[in-house]
N, C-alpha and C positions, 0 to 999 in steps of 0.2 A: 510782310509775309506773316500770316497768322501762325500761332503755335500749332505744331503738328499733332499734339496728343488728342486722340479721338477714341470714344467708346461707341462701338456699333451695337445697337440693340436688335437682336434677331427675333422679330415678331413670330415668324414661323416656328422657331424653337419654343417660344412660350406656348403656342397652341399645341405643338407636339407633346410638350411635357404635361399639359393638362390632360390630353388624351391618354398618355401613358399612365398617369395617376388614376384615371378612371378605369383603366384595365386592371390595375393592381387592387383597386377597391370598388368593384363593379356595383355593389349594393349600397354604397354610401353616397350621400350628397357632398358636394365639395364647397367648402368655404375657402376661397383663394385669399391668402394673407398677403396684403399689399402695403403693409406698414413700412416705415422708414423709406418713403418715396419709392415704393415698389422695390425694396432691397437695393436701392440705388439705381434702378433701371428706369425710373420715371413713372410716377403714380398713374397719370392719365393714360399714357401709352400702354402701360401694362394692363390696366383695367379694360381698355378697349380690345386688346388682343385676347384677353381671358374672358370675354363676354359670355362664353359657354359655361362658366362656373355658376353655381347656384346662389352664392353670396360672396361678399368681400369682407375681409377682416382688416380693421385699422386700429391704430393705437391712440388717435387723437381726433377730436371733433373736427378740427381744421381739415383733416384728411377726408372726412365724410363730406364736408362742404365742397371740397375740390371735386370729389367724385360726382356729386349731384350737379355741380356747375358744368361738368364735362358731359352731362347727359346720361350718366349711369343710373338706371332705375332699379337695379337688382337690390336684394336685401344687403344691408351693411351693418356690421356688428362692431361695436366699440369694445375692443378686447380688454383694455384696462379699466373700463367702466367710467361712470361719471364721478366727478370730484366734489361738486357742490350743487345746491338746489337750483341755481341759475342754469345749470346744464340741462335740466329736464325739459324746459320749453324748446331748447335747441334740438334735443333728440326728437321731439315730436315734430317740430318744423321740418326737419330733414328726413323724417320717416325712417330713423335708424334704431337699431336694437342695442342693448347694453348688457355686458357681463356684470353680474352682481357677485361680489366676492368678499365683502367685509361688512361688519356690523355698522360702521359709520355710514355706508351707503344705505343700508336698510333703514336706519333712523332718519335719513333725509327723505326717504319715501313716506315715512310715517308722520312727517311734520304737518302741523295744522296749516291749512291753506293750500296744500298741494292739489292742483286741479289740472287734469289733462283732458283734452277733447276726445282722445282715443286711448285705449289701454296700451301701456308701454310693454313691449315684448322683451323679455329678459332671458339671459343664459345664466343659470345658477351654478357657480363654480365651487367644487369641493376640493379641499386639500387632501389628496390621497397619499401624500408622502414627500412632495417636493418642498413644502413648507416655505412657500413664497406668497402666493395669493390663494384664497379660498376658505370656505367655512369648514370647520372640523366635521367629519361625517356624522358624528353623534348629534350635531345641531341641525341636521337636514330637516327633520320633521318639524321642529320649531320654526325654522325659517320659512318653510313652505306654508305653514299655518298662518304666519304673519302676512305673507304675501297674498294668501287667499282672502284675507280680510280687506284687501285694498281693491276697490272697484276700478282704480286707474292702472292696475297691473293686469296684463293678460294672463289667463290661466295656463297651467302646464308649461312652465319655463323649460327650456332645454337644459338638461343636466350634463355638466362637463367637468373635466379635470385636465391636468397637464402633467406630462412625464418629465422626470429629471434626467433619466439615463436611457432613453429609448434608442439612442445611437449605439448602445451596446446590446447586440441582438440576443445575448444570452444572460443579460443582467437579471438576477433574482429580484432586484429592487423594482423592476418594471412589472414583473409578475405579481409582486406584492401590491403594487399600486392598482393594478387591474382588479385584483381580488377585493381590495378594500372598497373600490368604487362600486363594483358589482354587488357586494354585500349591502352597502349603504342604500343603493337605489333599487334593490330587488322589489318587484311588484308595484313600483310607482309609475304613474303615467308620465309621458313626455319623452321626447327624443334624447339620445345620448351622443356625446362627442368627447373622445379621448385623444385622438391621434394627431400629432404634429407630423412634419415631414418624415423624420426618422421612423416613427411608428408606422406610417403608411408603407414605408419600404421594408420594414423588418418585423412588424408585429401585427399580422393580419387578424389575430383574434381580438384586436382592439379597434378595428375599423368602425364598428357601430354605425349609427345613423348618419353622422356627419364626420368628415375628416377636415383637418385644418392645415393643409400643406402651405409652407412658405418657401424656404430655400429650394426645395425640389422643383417647384414651378420654374425656377430660374436656372435649373440644371446643376445645382450645387449640392454636394453631399457633405454632411458632417460626420459620416461614419469613418472611423479611423482606417486609413490605407485604402479607402474606396473613393472613387470619383462618381460624379453623376452619370457618366457614360457607363459605368459598371451596372447601373440600374436601368439602362435604356433611356436616359435623359440626355438632352442636348444643352450645351452652354448657351445662355441667352445674351451674353455679353462678350464682345471681343475688344480688348484694350490694345491700342497700337500707337506708335509714334514713328519718328524717323531719326536716322543718324544726322547730326549737324556738324560733326567733325570726325576725321580719322587721323590719328597721330601715331608716330613711331616713338617707342619708349625703349631705352637700353636696359639690358639686364641689371637688376638690382635697384632700378629707379622706383620711387614710390608713386602711387597713383591715388589721388583723392585726399579728402580731409584726414588729418592725423597721420598720414603716411603708413597706415597699418598694413596695406597690401603693397608688395614690391614685385616687379616683373621678374619671373623666374628665368627669362631669357630675353634677347632682343625680339621685340614683337610689335604688332599693331594693336592699338586700342581705339574702339569706336566710342563716341560720346553721343548718347541719345537724349532727346529733349523730353525727359520725364523725371520726376522725383517725388519726394513726399509731399511737396506742394500740390501735386496732382492727385495724391492719394495712394501712390505706390508705397509699400511698407518700408520705412527707413531702416528697419532692422533686418531686412533681407541680407543674408550673408553672401560672401563671394561664392561663385559657382551656381547661385540661384539661376534657374534656367530661363532664358528668353529665346526668341527666334528672330534671326536676321535674314530677310529675304527667303523665309520659309525653312531655314536651316538652324539647327540647335547651336546655341552659344551660352556662355555664362557671364554673369556680371562680375566685376572686380572692384575692389575698394568700397568705400562707403557710399550709399545712396544719399545724395544731397537734395536740397529743396527743389531744384529745377532740372537736375541732370543725373545721369548714371553712366558709368564706364562699362564697356563690354569687351571681353576677350575675343579678338578676331583672328587668332592664329590659324584656325581651321576654315576661315572664310576669306580667302584671298581676293574674291571679287567684290566684297562689301565696300561701299563707297559712301560719300556724303549723299544723302537722299535715300539710302537703303531703308526699306520698311523694317520696323522692329515690332514684334508682337510680344506683349507682356503676359497676357492670358487669353484664353478662348479655345476654339476648336483645335485640338492637337496639342494644347498647352494648358492643362487643367488649372483653374484658379485654386483648386484644393492643394496642388503641389506647391504653388507659390506661397500660399498661406502656411502650409506645413513648414516650409523652409524658414519662414519669418516668425514661427511660433504663434500663429493665430488660426482663424478659420476663414473660409471663403466668404461667409456672410459679412465679416468685418471689412474685407477688401472691397466688395461690391458696394457696400453702404458708404464707404469712406471716400469715394471719388469726389473731387472738389468742383467748384463752379467753373474753374477755368478749363476743364476738360470739355471738349466739344462732343455733343451727343448727336448721333445720326441713327436713322431707322433703316432696317433692311427686312425684306420679306413681308 
């Protein structure tokens, strides 16, 4: 019998979320960010479901190769940019665009012998305050002039930046980043792109010409105390397994590694076939919510590599074979992530290869 752990990817939810994002930013084109294997949902299946997007954003040339091999012909943007001169022919061969964010990349483009059959389309990134990637705003004129001198670079790159705190809808830091970016780019030609998922949801003044939603497409929010459903989004993944044992434990008896958790009374404990070897967070504490046969329950003891224990005191009908839901519709991944001290993106990206993936919708 195969392992019961399964991730169901809801293609209709992906399409719904794209439509919802277009409602929120009706004047913006959408770059659907599908890096990290489509945030753990599967790159190719996600891209086909989101074929209504205007472009796709990836983090690695290998992802672009997979998209092209899957028949995706839309614009593809390499978000972290190229690393070496040898990447440039690959960009051209695949017909993909690149973010330019650092002097080292600029110098690669200026090397003697650079020759491309068609101009390379670039997205020019400014550091407006996150201090991770991007040129300082005061260097924008210089960088644009150097690019304009290269016939192998397309004119008018998209001007972009990235927010550090857009998930805080009242953060002064984001207003300052918007102001810096607008001041640096005032009067210049070229499209603008500022907004990640959180900014799409909470900073309409930053929507501009292009938005770059990632987690929101998968129905995941990183806004504190908010779930994707609060913004009209649907979860694109449901993670499930089954009970493989139901045991009786006497009051005071320990359950799981370390014996940290002890039964407060004589009770039934269910053992589910899932653990951190599947990608469920090891540090999820007791009482982290799960659903057994559609009813709420909480985990007990430590999550182990292959198994977790579940409190069945309120579920007298639970039995071996009962369905266990770990996250999805009615059980937000954000709630599980918060209990484990992380974010939903990490959970969806962290599912391992032994989880069986199926498609729905």
